[in-house]
C-alpha positions in Angstrom: -5.1 -11.1 14.4 -6.4 -13.4 11.5 -7.2 -11.6 8.3 -9.9 -13.7 6.6 -8.4 -13.5 3.4 -9.9 -15.4 0.1 -8.5 -16.9 -3.2 -10.7 -17.6 -5.9 -13.7 -17.8 -3.5 -12.0 -20.2 -1.1 -10.9 -18.7 2.4 -7.4 -17.9 3.3 -7.6 -17.2 7.0 -3.7 -15.8 7.8 -2.2 -14.7 10.8 0.8 -12.4 9.6 4.0 -12.7 11.2 5.8 -9.9 9.5 4.5 -6.6 7.3 6.9 -4.4 5.2 6.4 -1.0 3.4 8.6 -0.8 0.5 9.1 2.6 -0.1 10.9 4.9 -3.0 10.3 1.9 -5.5 9.1 4.1 -8.6 11.0 2.7 -11.8 11.3 6.1 -13.4 13.8 8.1 -12.2 11.8 11.2 -12.9 8.9 9.5 -11.2 10.9 8.9 -7.8 11.9 12.8 -8.1 8.3 13.8 -8.8 7.0 11.7 -5.7 10.0 12.9 -3.3 9.6 16.5 -4.6 5.7 16.5 -3.4 6.4 15.1 0.0 9.2 17.7 0.2 6.8 20.3 -0.2 5.0 18.6 3.5 8.6 18.8 4.8 9.7 15.0 4.0 13.5 14.4 3.7 14.8 13.0 0.8 15.4 9.1 1.1 19.0 8.1 2.1 18.5 4.8 -0.7 15.9 3.6 -3.1 14.2 1.5 -2.4 13.8 1.0 1.4 12.2 -1.6 3.6 10.4 -0.1 6.5 9.4 -3.0 8.9 6.2 -2.4 10.6 3.7 -4.0 13.1 1.9 -6.8 11.2 -1.7 -6.0 12.5 -1.5 -3.0 11.0 -2.8 -4.6 7.9 -6.4 -4.7 8.3 -9.5 -4.8 5.9 -11.7 -2.5 8.6 -14.1 0.0 6.3 -13.2 2.6 9.2 -10.0 3.9 10.7 -8.4 6.2 13.1 -5.7 8.5 12.8 -4.6 11.3 15.3 -4.4 14.8 14.1 -5.5 15.8 9.9 -2.6 15.2 8.2 -3.0 11.6 7.1 -3.4 10.0 3.6 -3.7 6.9 1.8 -1.7 6.0 -1.0 -2.9 2.9 -3.4 0.2 0.1 -3.5 0.2 -3.7 -5.1 0.2 -5.9 -1.5 2.4 -9.4 -2.0 1.4 -12.2 0.4 3.7 -15.0 0.8 2.6 -18.1 3.2 3.1 -22.1 3.1 5.0 -21.9 0.5 2.8 -20.2 -2.3 2.4 -16.4 -3.1 -0.4 -13.9 -3.9 -1.1 -10.5 -5.2 -3.4 -7.9 -3.2 -4.3 -4.3 -2.8 -3.7 -2.4 0.3 -3.3 1.6 1.0 0.0 2.6 2.8 -2.1 5.2 5.1 0.9 7.3 6.6 0.8 10.2 9.1 2.2 13.0 7.1 3.0 15.7 9.8 5.3 12.8 11.8 7.0 12.0 8.3 8.4 15.3 8.3 10.6 14.0 11.1 10.5 10.2 10.3 9.5 8.4 7.4 9.8 4.9 9.6 7.7 6.2 12.5 5.2 7.5 10.3 4.7 4.2 8.8 4.3 2.5 12.2 1.4 4.6 13.6 -1.3 4.4 11.2 -3.5 1.0 10.0 -2.8 0.0 6.6 -6.3 -0.9 5.0 -6.3 -3.8 2.5 -8.7 -5.9 0.6 -9.3 -9.3 1.8 -9.6 -10.7 -2.1 -6.1 -12.3 -3.2 -5.0 -13.2 -6.7 -2.7 -16.4 -6.9 0.5 -15.1 -8.3 1.0 -17.6 -10.9 -2.0 -17.0 -12.2 -0.9 -13.5 -13.0 3.0 -13.4 -12.8 3.2 -13.3 -16.7 1.4 -10.0 -16.9 1.8 -8.5 -13.5 3.4 -5.2 -14.9 0.2 -4.6 -16.9 -2.0 -4.3 -14.1 -3.9 -1.3 -13.6 -4.2 0.8 -10.1 -6.6 3.4 -9.5 -7.6 5.3 -6.2 -10.5 8.0 -5.6 -10.9 10.5 -2.5 -13.8 12.2 -1.3 -13.8 16.0 -1.7 -16.7 17.8 -1.5 -19.1 15.0 -1.6 -17.8 13.8 -4.7 -15.3 11.3 -5.7 -12.1 12.5 -7.3 -9.2 10.9 -9.3 -6.2 10.7 -6.8 -4.1 8.1 -8.3 -3.7 6.2 -11.4 -1.5 3.9 -13.2 0.2 0.4 -13.6 2.4 -1.8 -11.7 5.0 -1.2 -14.9 5.6 1.9 -12.9 6.7 0.7 -9.9 10.2 -1.6 -9.7 9.7 -5.4 -10.6 7.7 -6.8 -7.9 10.3 -9.9 -7.6 13.1 -7.5 -6.9 11.2 -6.0 -4.2 10.8 -9.3 -2.9 14.4 -9.9 -3.1 15.7 -7.2 -1.6 13.1 -7.2 1.4 14.0 -10.9 2.0 10.0 -11.4 2.2 10.6 -15.0 1.3 13.2 -15.8 3.6 11.0 -14.1 6.4 8.2 -16.2 5.2 9.9 -19.2 7.0 8.1 -18.1 10.4 4.9 -17.6 8.9 2.6 -15.7 6.8 4.3 -12.4 5.6 3.2 -9.1 3.8 4.4 -6.1 1.5 3.2 -3.3 0.5 5.0 -2.3 -2.8 5.2 1.2 -3.6 3.1 3.8 -5.8 3.1 6.8 -7.6 2.1 10.2 -7.7 -1.2 11.7 -6.4 -3.2 13.8 -8.9 -3.1 17.4 -7.5 -0.7 16.6 -4.7 -0.5 14.2 -1.7 -3.6 15.5 1.0 -5.8 14.0 3.2 -9.4 13.0 2.7 -12.1 11.3 5.0 -13.0 8.6 2.6 -10.5 6.3 0.4 -11.3 4.4 -2.5 -9.0 1.9 -4.3 -8.9 -0.5 -7.2 -6.6 -3.0 -9.0 -7.8 -4.4 -12.4 -6.3 -7.0 -14.5 -7.0 -5.8 -18.3 -6.8 -9.1 -19.8 -9.5 -10.9 -17.5 -11.2 -7.6 -16.6 -11.5 -8.8 -13.2 -10.8 -6.6 -10.4 -10.1 -5.9 -6.6 -11.8 -2.9 -4.8 -11.8 -1.6 -1.5 -13.0 1.8 0.4 -12.3 2.8 4.0 -13.3 5.9 5.9 -10.8 7.9 8.2 -11.9 9.0 11.6 -9.5 12.2 12.7 -9.0 11.8 16.5 -8.4 15.0 18.7 -4.2 16.0 18.7 -4.0 16.7 22.2 -0.8 18.5 22.9 
């Protein structure tokens, strides 16, 4: 499936060959422990190591405004997105939408069963590399008809993206064709929980430019 990305207004259509979801990528040990603890409340086992790199099906990355998930236990997480194609690197925005019920049994499987919504706008890596850790990420969920702040932080809260790129062997995989990686997130205000609508933003405080994306989740019946 072709994703019609844009870079500085120019089209960049890409057919991804590989998609990686990096997990447990917090830089601060206390922040990692907090995220592990909040997921433990949902029954998710602690990771065998940190960080971990989950390989998932490339077509899961989508710009669709509506995704579908079985049962009512899935939720999104705002994350920086790294894209590599034809020798160039880009920074984008995505949500690691995950089935939390399945996550309690297998994190790897839970990553595979949900679409990964993303914005189509990308920034050239070279344009932001010198200040990438200053870039701000935020998300909101719709609760009771209102948009409620859900996550907020900077990329500095996540392990250096270049470290994650190296650890995932992303550039090596890019020899097969365009690749992408979701790079992790930070804790949720009020705890991880599902919501029918999810909104996210990435903002460069130096230039004021931002990337936003919003999507809705339709719940499919969980038939026994």
